[in-house]
Rosetta silent file (secondary structure, phi, psi, omega in degrees, C-alpha in Angstrom):
SEQUENCE: MEASTVPVGIAAEAHAYLAHGGPANLGQLARFLSDTVLLTGHGFEPPAPAPTWGPLERTARAADPADATGPTVAVLYYRAHHMSGNTAFVEALCRAVEDAGGRPLPLFVASLRAPEPELIEALGAADAIVTTVLAAGGTRPAEASAGGDDEAWDAGALAALDVPVLQALCLTSPRAAWEENDEGLSPLDAATQVAVPEFDGRLITVPFSFKEVDEDGLPVYVADAERAARVAGIAVRHARLRHIPAADKRLALVLSAYPTKHSRIGNAVGLDTPASAVALLRRLRASGYDLGPRRGRTRSRAWSPATATS
SCORE:     score description
SCORE:     0.000 S_00000001
   1 L     0.000  -28.856 -177.075    0.000    0.000    0.000 S_00000001
   2 L   -63.216  -29.347 -178.381    2.926    2.373    0.670 S_00000001
   3 L   -90.517    1.537 -177.073    3.805    2.406   -3.036 S_00000001
   4 L   -70.158  144.100  177.690    0.208    3.032   -4.130 S_00000001
   5 L   -96.253    4.276  177.200   -0.536    6.192   -6.105 S_00000001
   6 L  -125.906  162.941  178.145   -4.156    6.230   -4.894 S_00000001
   7 L   -57.633  155.244 -177.043   -5.638    6.380   -1.376 S_00000001
   8 H   -58.775  -38.990 -178.665   -5.645    3.178    0.654 S_00000001
   9 H   -61.521  -40.565  178.942   -9.440    2.922    0.516 S_00000001
  10 H   -67.439  -42.173  179.670   -9.479    2.903   -3.287 S_00000001
  11 H   -63.756  -40.915 -179.646   -6.707    0.303   -3.435 S_00000001
  12 H   -65.784  -40.854  179.511   -8.508   -1.929   -0.926 S_00000001
  13 H   -67.917  -38.213  176.850  -11.787   -1.701   -2.838 S_00000001
  14 H   -61.682  -38.995  177.622  -10.007   -2.459   -6.120 S_00000001
  15 H   -62.921  -36.458  179.846   -8.516   -5.542   -4.476 S_00000001
  16 H   -63.393  -41.140  176.395  -12.015   -6.673   -3.462 S_00000001
  17 H   -59.010  -45.105 -177.737  -13.156   -6.588   -7.100 S_00000001
  18 H   -69.668  -36.366 -178.823  -10.153   -8.680   -8.102 S_00000001
  19 H   -65.492  -39.911  178.913  -10.531  -11.092   -5.183 S_00000001
  20 H   -73.688  -32.073  172.819  -14.136  -11.908   -6.093 S_00000001
  21 L    71.059  179.925  178.293  -13.134  -12.206   -9.747 S_00000001
  22 L    96.776  151.589 -179.257  -15.221  -12.774  -12.836 S_00000001
  23 H   -58.152  -39.370 -177.942  -15.900  -10.658  -15.946 S_00000001
  24 H   -63.796  -44.592  179.107  -18.695   -8.680  -14.263 S_00000001
  25 H   -66.156  -35.798  177.804  -16.493   -7.601  -11.355 S_00000001
  26 H   -65.548  -38.736  176.920  -13.674   -6.659  -13.719 S_00000001
  27 H   -64.012  -42.718  178.601  -16.066   -4.468  -15.693 S_00000001
  28 H   -69.054  -30.458  176.226  -17.268   -2.768  -12.526 S_00000001
  29 H   -62.014  -43.121  179.125  -13.656   -2.343  -11.394 S_00000001
  30 H   -61.821  -42.074  179.355  -12.909   -0.338  -14.526 S_00000001
  31 H   -67.812  -39.564  179.018  -15.948    1.877  -13.888 S_00000001
  32 H   -60.990  -48.436 -179.140  -15.033    2.224  -10.191 S_00000001
  33 H   -66.233  -37.637  179.201  -11.479    3.359  -10.958 S_00000001
  34 H   -62.653  -41.705 -177.589  -12.687    5.675  -13.704 S_00000001
  35 H   -75.139  -41.910 -173.674  -15.143    7.379  -11.351 S_00000001
  36 H   -82.940  -27.292 -178.888  -12.987    7.534   -8.215 S_00000001
  37 H   -99.250  -44.312 -177.358   -9.666    8.411   -9.837 S_00000001
  38 L   -98.945   -6.555  177.059  -10.661   10.269  -12.999 S_00000001
  39 L    57.302   45.945 -177.008  -14.023   11.523  -11.673 S_00000001
  40 L   -83.075  -29.965  177.699  -15.854   10.533  -14.864 S_00000001
  41 L    81.820   28.008  178.325  -19.243    9.759  -13.299 S_00000001
  42 L   -71.837  -29.599 -173.927  -20.097    6.539  -15.174 S_00000001
  43 L    89.291  146.792 -177.734  -21.497    4.866  -12.070 S_00000001
  44 L  -154.716  159.451  176.523  -20.504    1.463  -10.720 S_00000001
  45 L  -100.758  151.403  177.180  -21.716   -1.439   -8.614 S_00000001
  46 L   -68.131  164.829  178.302  -19.902   -2.677   -5.489 S_00000001
  47 L   -56.473  134.738 -178.457  -17.893   -5.917   -5.664 S_00000001
  48 L  -106.402  119.130  177.322  -20.224   -8.894   -6.034 S_00000001
  49 L   -60.665  138.006  179.113  -19.248  -12.111   -4.231 S_00000001
  50 L   -79.774  138.389  177.193  -19.128  -15.051   -6.609 S_00000001
  51 L   -65.596  151.225 -179.655  -21.474  -17.947   -5.798 S_00000001
  52 L   -75.476  -19.530  176.118  -19.792  -21.141   -4.673 S_00000001
  53 E  -155.468  162.443  179.378  -21.745  -23.129   -7.252 S_00000001
  54 E   174.073  175.288 -177.285  -24.134  -22.572  -10.107 S_00000001
  55 E   -87.040  156.389  169.748  -25.156  -23.636  -13.618 S_00000001
  56 L   -89.084  117.367  179.493  -23.353  -23.090  -16.886 S_00000001
  57 L   -73.771  117.432 -179.390  -25.671  -21.040  -19.054 S_00000001
  58 L  -149.061  159.671  177.085  -25.779  -22.768  -22.423 S_00000001
  59 L   -93.405  114.408 -179.515  -28.201  -23.441  -25.240 S_00000001
  60 L   -68.627  145.113  177.856  -29.192  -27.077  -25.193 S_00000001
  61 L   -67.032  143.469  177.536  -29.231  -28.852  -28.509 S_00000001
  62 L   -57.410  118.323 -172.735  -32.679  -29.451  -29.972 S_00000001
  63 L   -78.826  141.307  169.966  -33.514  -32.853  -28.570 S_00000001
  64 L   -68.032  136.979  179.422  -34.657  -35.765  -30.655 S_00000001
  65 H   -52.146  -31.104  179.991  -38.129  -36.800  -29.420 S_00000001
  66 H   -69.996  -22.429 -178.235  -36.679  -40.234  -28.693 S_00000001
  67 H   -99.591    5.454 -176.411  -34.126  -38.638  -26.349 S_00000001
  68 L   -62.039  -26.251  179.819  -36.604  -36.415  -24.499 S_00000001
  69 L  -109.095   22.165  179.312  -36.618  -38.866  -21.626 S_00000001
  70 L   -63.948  160.429 -178.281  -32.901  -39.629  -21.762 S_00000001
  71 L   -67.874  151.635  179.071  -30.970  -39.886  -18.496 S_00000001
  72 E   -93.082  128.237  179.661  -29.623  -36.757  -16.839 S_00000001
  73 E  -118.427  112.855  176.430  -25.850  -36.546  -16.496 S_00000001
  74 E   -76.317  137.886  178.056  -24.451  -33.845  -14.211 S_00000001
  75 E  -119.583  112.397 -176.849  -21.114  -32.380  -15.350 S_00000001
  76 E  -102.845  136.921  178.015  -19.127  -30.759  -12.535 S_00000001
  77 E  -145.820  165.821 -173.865  -16.199  -28.408  -13.093 S_00000001
  78 E   -71.758  143.025  176.239  -14.249  -25.867  -11.059 S_00000001
  79 H   -60.424  -33.115 -179.826  -15.626  -22.410  -10.369 S_00000001
  80 H   -59.027  -38.285  176.890  -12.218  -20.977  -11.295 S_00000001
  81 H   -66.362  -38.967 -179.455  -12.748  -22.166  -14.872 S_00000001
  82 H   -65.035  -44.326 -177.211  -16.209  -20.618  -14.887 S_00000001
  83 H   -66.464  -30.391 -178.550  -14.975  -17.268  -13.577 S_00000001
  84 H   -92.219   -2.289 -179.368  -12.207  -17.103  -16.176 S_00000001
  85 L    78.080   12.725 -179.120  -14.449  -18.163  -19.056 S_00000001
  86 L   -88.912   69.256 -173.134  -12.427  -21.341  -19.586 S_00000001
  87 L  -122.978    7.884 -178.821  -15.495  -23.500  -20.217 S_00000001
  88 H   -61.747  -35.004 -179.689  -15.136  -24.667  -23.826 S_00000001
  89 H   -69.171  -30.775  176.427  -14.045  -28.118  -22.631 S_00000001
  90 H   -69.754  -43.569  178.157  -17.193  -28.364  -20.489 S_00000001
  91 H   -61.122  -39.725  179.008  -19.376  -27.413  -23.440 S_00000001
  92 H   -62.340  -40.750  179.086  -17.644  -30.063  -25.566 S_00000001
  93 H   -69.057  -37.630  177.631  -18.414  -32.727  -22.962 S_00000001
  94 H   -63.788  -41.527  177.527  -22.035  -31.556  -22.694 S_00000001
  95 H   -62.793  -38.615  179.074  -22.451  -31.826  -26.472 S_00000001
  96 H   -65.757  -37.330  176.460  -21.006  -35.331  -26.338 S_00000001
  97 H   -62.695  -41.985  177.815  -23.530  -36.270  -23.627 S_00000001
  98 H   -63.640  -41.222  178.395  -26.324  -34.996  -25.875 S_00000001
  99 H   -61.812  -31.441 -178.764  -24.934  -36.999  -28.802 S_00000001
 100 L   -83.762   -0.039  177.803  -25.015  -40.107  -26.598 S_00000001
 101 L    95.773   10.352  179.598  -28.700  -39.571  -25.808 S_00000001
 102 L  -103.290  173.800  177.735  -28.327  -37.958  -22.396 S_00000001
 103 E  -117.338  109.772 -176.442  -29.307  -34.607  -20.950 S_00000001
 104 E   -74.596  145.582  175.038  -26.326  -32.694  -19.512 S_00000001
 105 E  -128.250   82.999 -176.202  -26.580  -30.707  -16.288 S_00000001
 106 E   -79.212  129.438 -179.305  -23.364  -28.629  -16.144 S_00000001
 107 E  -135.978  133.855  172.588  -22.598  -27.080  -12.752 S_00000001
 108 E   -92.312  146.622 -179.518  -19.537  -25.212  -11.518 S_00000001
 109 E  -139.562  148.213  175.526  -18.432  -25.796   -7.919 S_00000001
 110 L   -77.060  -36.094 -179.568  -15.765  -24.325   -5.689 S_00000001
 111 L  -166.186  159.849  173.792  -15.158  -27.675   -4.003 S_00000001
 112 L  -109.555    8.422 -177.255  -16.828  -30.997   -3.287 S_00000001
 113 L   -70.857  -40.132  178.345  -15.367  -31.329    0.190 S_00000001
 114 L  -139.424   71.351 -175.739  -18.342  -29.699    1.923 S_00000001
 115 L   -66.033  144.251  178.711  -21.054  -29.187   -0.729 S_00000001
 116 L   -67.567  150.640  177.539  -24.010  -26.961    0.114 S_00000001
 117 H   -56.789  -34.612  179.911  -27.388  -28.640    0.644 S_00000001
 118 H   -65.914  -36.424  177.124  -28.749  -26.726   -2.357 S_00000001
 119 H   -66.150  -44.019  178.676  -26.054  -28.222   -4.583 S_00000001
 120 H   -61.658  -38.487  178.099  -26.839  -31.719   -3.343 S_00000001
 121 H   -63.473  -41.350  178.458  -30.521  -31.061   -4.018 S_00000001
 122 H   -64.863  -38.504  179.733  -29.709  -29.995   -7.587 S_00000001
 123 H   -72.130  -15.393  178.044  -27.587  -33.105   -8.095 S_00000001
 124 L   -63.171  -18.063  178.904  -30.497  -35.214   -6.913 S_00000001
 125 L   -83.077   -6.637 -174.792  -31.961  -34.854  -10.409 S_00000001
 126 L   -89.763  143.455  173.696  -28.946  -36.600  -11.968 S_00000001
 127 L   -90.697  -18.053  176.115  -28.787  -40.266  -12.914 S_00000001
 128 E  -158.989  157.012 -179.395  -24.984  -40.095  -13.053 S_00000001
 129 E  -125.276  128.284  170.721  -22.309  -37.508  -12.288 S_00000001
 130 E  -109.212  124.112 -177.311  -19.223  -36.762  -14.357 S_00000001
 131 E  -124.430  138.865  170.145  -16.752  -34.615  -12.458 S_00000001
 132 L  -102.695   -1.375  177.508  -13.508  -32.921  -13.409 S_00000001
 133 L   -80.385  141.472 -175.497  -13.200  -31.714   -9.801 S_00000001
 134 L   -72.570  177.768 -170.057  -10.693  -33.659   -7.747 S_00000001
 135 L   -58.423  149.407  178.740  -11.535  -35.950   -4.847 S_00000001
 136 L   -81.207  -63.989  175.070  -13.615  -34.712   -1.929 S_00000001
 137 L    76.098    5.671  179.423  -12.198  -36.825    0.877 S_00000001
 138 L    75.275 -164.538 -175.777  -14.376  -35.296    3.575 S_00000001
 139 L   -94.871  -11.745 -178.095  -13.213  -32.662    6.031 S_00000001
 140 L  -134.190   52.060 -175.350  -10.269  -34.597    7.532 S_00000001
 141 H   -65.351  -26.495 -177.413   -8.656  -36.526    4.651 S_00000001
 142 H   -66.645  -20.234 -178.437   -5.139  -36.080    6.020 S_00000001
 143 H   -87.391   -5.690 -179.739   -6.043  -38.289    8.988 S_00000001
 144 L   -85.864  102.816 -179.093   -7.023  -41.227    6.768 S_00000001
 145 L  -155.601  170.747  178.829   -3.974  -43.476    6.783 S_00000001
 146 L   -58.559  124.039 -178.563   -2.845  -46.904    7.826 S_00000001
 147 L    81.030    0.145 -179.341   -3.488  -47.156   11.530 S_00000001
 148 L   -98.193 -151.177 -178.035   -5.297  -43.808   11.497 S_00000001
 149 L   -85.561  109.185 -177.618   -8.930  -42.812   11.463 S_00000001
 150 L   -64.449  -25.554 -176.999  -10.682  -44.998    8.887 S_00000001
 151 L   -90.681   -0.221 -177.297  -13.686  -42.662    8.834 S_00000001
 152 L   -67.712  -33.525  177.241  -11.611  -39.530    8.184 S_00000001
 153 L   -90.913  112.661 -173.360  -11.839  -40.060    4.425 S_00000001
 154 L  -145.241  118.018  178.322  -15.501  -39.650    3.619 S_00000001
 155 L   -72.558  -10.421  168.606  -17.092  -38.686    0.307 S_00000001
 156 L    59.739 -131.122 -171.429  -20.069  -37.666    2.408 S_00000001
 157 H   -61.792  -31.722 -179.769  -23.161  -36.190    0.808 S_00000001
 158 H   -64.361  -40.491  178.054  -22.013  -36.949   -2.725 S_00000001
 159 H   -68.173  -31.094 -178.675  -21.864  -40.662   -1.937 S_00000001
 160 H   -67.545  -16.293  177.538  -25.285  -40.446   -0.289 S_00000001
 161 L   -66.863  -22.474  177.671  -26.818  -39.568   -3.675 S_00000001
 162 L    58.781   44.978  174.481  -26.317  -43.233   -4.603 S_00000001
 163 L  -128.383  155.018  176.986  -25.523  -42.503   -8.253 S_00000001
 164 L   -62.700  133.752  176.396  -22.433  -43.426  -10.276 S_00000001
 165 E  -116.934  117.253 -175.541  -19.745  -40.740  -10.003 S_00000001
 166 E  -109.889  136.511  177.700  -17.243  -40.799  -12.855 S_00000001
 167 E   -92.399  116.749  174.644  -13.917  -38.974  -12.938 S_00000001
 168 E   -96.769  127.599 -169.914  -13.257  -37.310  -16.306 S_00000001
 169 E   -88.186  119.990  171.534   -9.569  -36.563  -16.682 S_00000001
 170 E  -106.684  100.712 -172.252   -8.444  -33.016  -17.545 S_00000001
 171 L   -72.062  151.350  179.854   -4.710  -33.434  -17.921 S_00000001
 172 L   -90.717   12.144  179.943   -2.255  -30.781  -16.794 S_00000001
 173 L  -126.253  160.771  177.666   -0.105  -31.345  -19.882 S_00000001
 174 L   -68.640  161.983  179.882   -0.615  -30.632  -23.604 S_00000001
 175 H   -60.914  -38.415 -178.673   -2.014  -33.300  -25.878 S_00000001
 176 H   -60.312  -41.076  179.096    1.350  -33.637  -27.647 S_00000001
 177 H   -66.092  -37.570  178.351    3.070  -34.527  -24.366 S_00000001
 178 H   -64.420  -42.480 -178.786    0.353  -37.087  -23.614 S_00000001
 179 H   -67.788  -33.983 -176.919    0.754  -38.728  -27.020 S_00000001
 180 H   -82.941  -16.973 -176.729    4.542  -38.898  -26.717 S_00000001
 181 L   -84.074  117.627 -179.960    4.526  -40.265  -23.169 S_00000001
 182 L   -61.805  -27.659 -179.688    4.629  -44.075  -23.162 S_00000001
 183 L   -87.656   -6.101  177.584    3.048  -44.066  -19.709 S_00000001
 184 L    81.126  -71.590 -175.748    0.223  -41.779  -20.813 S_00000001
 185 L   -99.872  148.245  172.109   -0.258  -39.801  -17.611 S_00000001
 186 L   -72.758  160.022  177.379    2.254  -37.787  -15.659 S_00000001
 187 H   -55.554  -37.063  179.709    2.844  -38.876  -12.043 S_00000001
 188 H   -64.670  -47.503 -179.480    0.855  -35.838  -10.863 S_00000001
 189 H   -66.812  -38.631  179.426   -2.162  -36.646  -13.032 S_00000001
 190 H   -62.261  -37.059 -179.021   -2.002  -40.345  -12.181 S_00000001
 191 H   -75.576  -51.217 -171.248   -2.092  -39.508   -8.471 S_00000001
 192 H   -81.367  -24.437 -174.678   -4.649  -36.694   -8.389 S_00000001
 193 H  -113.517   -3.899  177.701   -7.000  -37.844  -11.150 S_00000001
 194 H  -125.749  -63.143 -172.894   -6.825  -41.633  -10.882 S_00000001
 195 H   -65.839  -52.606 -175.383   -5.474  -42.966   -7.591 S_00000001
 196 H   -67.532  -44.099  178.505   -6.923  -40.447   -5.123 S_00000001
 197 H   -59.391  -24.148  178.102  -10.440  -40.175   -6.661 S_00000001
 198 H   -64.193  -25.812  176.187  -10.775  -43.938   -6.297 S_00000001
 199 H   -66.569  -24.749  175.405  -10.860  -43.384   -2.527 S_00000001
 200 L   -82.582   -1.819 -177.922  -14.093  -41.470   -3.130 S_00000001
 201 L    80.411   20.256 -178.759  -15.455  -44.514   -4.940 S_00000001
 202 L   -81.421  152.478  175.402  -15.352  -42.803   -8.323 S_00000001
 203 E   -92.384  124.537 -176.131  -15.201  -44.649  -11.626 S_00000001
 204 E   -85.645  130.946 -179.821  -12.150  -43.576  -13.611 S_00000001
 205 E  -103.260 -120.568 -176.399  -12.736  -42.853  -17.295 S_00000001
 206 E  -138.144  161.883  172.714  -10.208  -41.464  -19.787 S_00000001
 207 E   -65.463  133.538  177.643   -8.405  -38.173  -20.506 S_00000001
 208 E  -130.574   -8.638 -177.923  -10.620  -35.939  -22.614 S_00000001
 209 E  -137.752  146.047 -175.756   -9.133  -32.471  -22.102 S_00000001
 210 E  -131.207  148.120 -177.210   -5.597  -31.130  -22.332 S_00000001
 211 E   -88.908  109.310 -178.684   -3.922  -27.990  -21.027 S_00000001
 212 E  -113.714  178.678  176.506   -2.763  -25.914  -23.965 S_00000001
 213 E  -118.309  126.146 -176.933   -1.598  -22.315  -24.459 S_00000001
 214 L   -82.431 -175.902 -175.499   -3.788  -20.017  -26.557 S_00000001
 215 L   -66.310  -17.405  177.982   -2.716  -17.271  -28.959 S_00000001
 216 L   -93.700    4.186 -179.754   -2.517  -14.804  -26.063 S_00000001
 217 L    80.317   16.164 -178.796   -0.125  -17.015  -24.132 S_00000001
 218 L  -102.524  145.178  177.831   -2.758  -17.997  -21.572 S_00000001
 219 E   -70.259  139.594 -179.879   -3.431  -21.567  -20.399 S_00000001
 220 E  -147.975  144.583  177.908   -6.690  -23.026  -21.659 S_00000001
 221 E   -88.373  127.901 -178.554   -8.295  -26.466  -21.517 S_00000001
 222 E  -119.848  123.575 -177.529   -8.959  -27.951  -24.947 S_00000001
 223 E   -85.175  149.861  172.148  -11.200  -30.999  -25.297 S_00000001
 224 L  -100.379  122.735 -172.465  -10.655  -33.862  -27.715 S_00000001
 225 H   -60.178  -42.209 -177.631  -13.961  -34.687  -29.414 S_00000001
 226 H   -68.260  -40.540  179.063  -13.347  -38.431  -29.678 S_00000001
 227 H   -71.095  -35.057  176.014  -12.223  -38.767  -26.060 S_00000001
 228 H   -63.491  -38.721  177.469  -15.114  -36.585  -24.867 S_00000001
 229 H   -64.265  -35.045  178.475  -17.481  -38.934  -26.697 S_00000001
 230 H   -64.994  -46.960  178.622  -15.865  -41.854  -24.887 S_00000001
 231 H   -61.590  -46.013 -178.265  -16.422  -40.255  -21.463 S_00000001
 232 H   -62.787  -40.995 -179.969  -19.988  -39.276  -22.357 S_00000001
 233 H   -62.221  -42.326  177.958  -20.814  -42.754  -23.630 S_00000001
 234 H   -62.877  -44.044 -176.958  -19.628  -44.374  -20.402 S_00000001
 235 H   -65.298  -45.060 -177.703  -21.580  -41.862  -18.309 S_00000001
 236 H   -66.189  -38.388  178.839  -24.845  -42.191  -20.238 S_00000001
 237 H   -66.443  -40.042  175.828  -24.712  -45.984  -20.142 S_00000001
 238 H   -64.344  -38.493 -179.918  -24.154  -45.947  -16.381 S_00000001
 239 H   -64.237  -38.891 -179.667  -27.015  -43.472  -16.029 S_00000001
 240 H   -68.582  -29.098 -179.915  -29.372  -45.737  -17.970 S_00000001
 241 H   -61.734  -26.840 -179.144  -28.498  -48.686  -15.746 S_00000001
 242 L   -63.007  -23.988 -175.930  -30.218  -46.928  -12.839 S_00000001
 243 L   -98.539    7.446  177.090  -33.559  -47.439  -14.557 S_00000001
 244 L  -102.755  128.195  179.042  -33.082  -51.171  -15.157 S_00000001
 245 L   -56.536  145.196 -177.532  -34.355  -53.487  -12.402 S_00000001
 246 H   -56.050  -38.097 -177.515  -31.569  -55.270  -10.558 S_00000001
 247 H   -65.612  -20.348 -178.511  -32.939  -58.674  -11.567 S_00000001
 248 H   -97.267   -2.302 -179.952  -32.544  -57.746  -15.250 S_00000001
 249 L   -85.317  148.811  177.492  -28.951  -56.553  -14.999 S_00000001
 250 L  -116.685  119.982 -177.530  -26.050  -58.770  -16.015 S_00000001
 251 L  -117.008  152.643  174.092  -22.854  -58.422  -14.017 S_00000001
 252 L  -121.432  131.236  175.588  -19.455  -60.047  -14.285 S_00000001
 253 L  -100.450  105.796 -173.012  -17.239  -60.611  -11.265 S_00000001
 254 L  -103.664  124.971  178.272  -13.704  -60.486  -12.666 S_00000001
 255 L  -107.096  145.985  179.187  -10.768  -61.671  -10.570 S_00000001
 256 L   -67.328  155.124  179.304   -7.152  -60.929  -11.344 S_00000001
 257 L  -135.281   57.050  179.314   -4.949  -63.736  -12.650 S_00000001
 258 L  -137.107  131.382   -7.286   -1.422  -62.535  -11.991 S_00000001
 259 L   -60.610  158.499 -171.437    0.969  -64.269  -11.699 S_00000001
 260 L   -78.101   73.147  173.492   -0.595  -66.607  -14.220 S_00000001
 261 L  -133.783  144.813 -179.797   -1.101  -69.656  -12.042 S_00000001
 262 H   -58.443  -31.793 -178.539   -4.385  -71.253  -11.090 S_00000001
 263 H   -74.651   -9.884 -177.753   -3.380  -70.985   -7.454 S_00000001
 264 H  -106.568   12.340  178.209   -2.993  -67.216   -7.815 S_00000001
 265 L   -60.734  127.813 -179.186   -6.492  -66.389   -9.082 S_00000001
 266 L    71.131   23.213 -176.864   -7.639  -63.306   -7.207 S_00000001
 267 L   -61.228  129.080  177.204   -4.230  -62.928   -5.605 S_00000001
 268 L  -154.936  120.231 -176.137   -4.101  -59.971   -3.216 S_00000001
 269 L   -63.720  125.210  175.858   -1.591  -59.562   -0.427 S_00000001
 270 L    80.504    1.468 -178.586   -3.286  -59.445    2.953 S_00000001
 271 L  -120.264  148.056  177.172   -6.793  -59.893    1.532 S_00000001
 272 L  -100.432   87.241 -175.068   -9.093  -62.907    1.434 S_00000001
 273 H   -62.828  -45.658  179.189  -10.397  -62.595   -2.124 S_00000001
 274 H   -58.051  -43.103  179.126  -12.584  -65.753   -2.143 S_00000001
 275 H   -64.577  -38.287  178.333  -14.330  -64.685    1.061 S_00000001
 276 H   -65.421  -39.290  179.066  -14.812  -61.190   -0.351 S_00000001
 277 H   -63.387  -42.706  178.673  -16.282  -62.638   -3.554 S_00000001
 278 H   -63.811  -43.163  179.031  -18.764  -64.734   -1.577 S_00000001
 279 H   -62.615  -39.180  178.829  -19.739  -61.726    0.544 S_00000001
 280 H   -65.359  -43.551  179.299  -20.241  -59.659   -2.615 S_00000001
 281 H   -62.319  -40.040  177.719  -22.427  -62.328   -4.212 S_00000001
 282 H   -64.869  -38.988  178.514  -24.567  -62.525   -1.082 S_00000001
 283 H   -65.391  -40.082  178.517  -24.922  -58.743   -1.078 S_00000001
 284 H   -63.835  -43.493  179.293  -25.960  -58.800   -4.740 S_00000001
 285 H   -62.301  -41.882  179.827  -28.586  -61.469   -4.095 S_00000001
 286 H   -65.684  -25.265 -179.718  -29.951  -59.482   -1.153 S_00000001
 287 L   -88.343    2.296  174.872  -30.157  -56.412   -3.411 S_00000001
 288 L   101.749    5.059  178.818  -32.337  -58.239   -5.922 S_00000001
 289 L   -77.051  144.645 -178.650  -29.807  -59.429   -8.487 S_00000001
 290 L   -87.609  108.893  178.779  -30.540  -62.755  -10.151 S_00000001
 291 L  -101.980   13.995 -178.914  -27.702  -65.157   -9.367 S_00000001
 292 L    93.402  172.854 -177.907  -29.540  -68.191  -10.675 S_00000001
 293 L   -66.405  144.454  175.279  -31.527  -70.820   -8.785 S_00000001
 294 L   -72.501  135.803  177.941  -30.486  -71.647   -5.261 S_00000001
 295 L  -104.768  146.167  179.277  -29.044  -75.108   -4.976 S_00000001
 296 L   -64.366  143.354 -179.971  -29.459  -77.301   -1.945 S_00000001
 297 L   -79.029  137.157  176.137  -26.468  -77.454    0.288 S_00000001
 298 L   -97.902  129.142 -177.513  -24.681  -80.764    0.504 S_00000001
 299 L   -95.126  120.322  179.130  -23.514  -81.656    3.941 S_00000001
 300 L   -86.940  157.284  178.300  -20.140  -83.333    4.041 S_00000001
 301 L   -65.944  139.710  176.844  -19.121  -85.735    6.743 S_00000001
 302 L   -66.234  138.473 -178.928  -17.391  -84.128    9.641 S_00000001
 303 L   -75.472  138.636  173.395  -13.702  -84.897    9.653 S_00000001
 304 L  -153.877  160.875  178.861  -12.382  -87.053   12.427 S_00000001
 305 L   -56.085  -29.882 -177.615   -9.430  -89.375   12.815 S_00000001
 306 L   -71.570  -29.646 -177.925  -11.804  -92.304   12.387 S_00000001
 307 L   -94.629  -10.671 -178.728  -12.989  -91.111    8.970 S_00000001
 308 L   -73.057  145.286  177.058   -9.622  -89.965    7.715 S_00000001
 309 L  -116.772  149.689 -178.920   -7.815  -92.169    5.235 S_00000001
 310 L   -89.504    0.000    0.000   -4.120  -92.396    4.728 S_00000001
């Protein structure tokens, strides 16, 4: 403030416009400075706090009558992108959802760690959620560790919606770097957009957006149409599954087979995979899934030294 060429009050108010951000506040900042410094008299509005969440205003594509009852897919993205106008990648994903027969519901959010009740209510209309926002993890994720508080990591209200939540990957590198990298993702993207979101129970999809530099030298997210269609197709199919009775769904329980030995099927250090599979099958049956006819249990003879053979 000591180096400011205007009074402290004007500098502080100008900072408030910038802190709240957004095109509207920047426009009012210009009018504010013009009136208070140059005494022009244009008139201005005070800084307007940005909402923590809200919809992306867009023109929906004219729906095919057959798709009028298509599933609703919420598309979540960061408020920072909304405030800066960096939303072309969101629009591309919404168009892909429409192409797949779904109805997009794009919403910007500041965070998913402690979502407002109104946001949760809005998401209640969705049959599936595609998010580019990173993992929620509850309010105390740092305490969730081996030997720590198992309940510290909690996806909370988002998990309570009981809808599929899919992570759509917006990479922090350009498309060219992604194509040239044999591993595909950078360590940062692999951690923040694949490994950590899985703790929230999210379904990981594919990269569909890349961080490029525009003609003005500013970073911008650019979507790939084919990859966006892939994400949208997965999301719409998951959304449609919600409307199929459990008894009519067909599921596959796939166990790992590495190393490739029959004795290593479902191999997992420290875990009892067969017992987990049985528990899962029982849970599916209790939830109404058709696992086939129940077969009578055969009772084997109890083992004893007298019945044992050498």
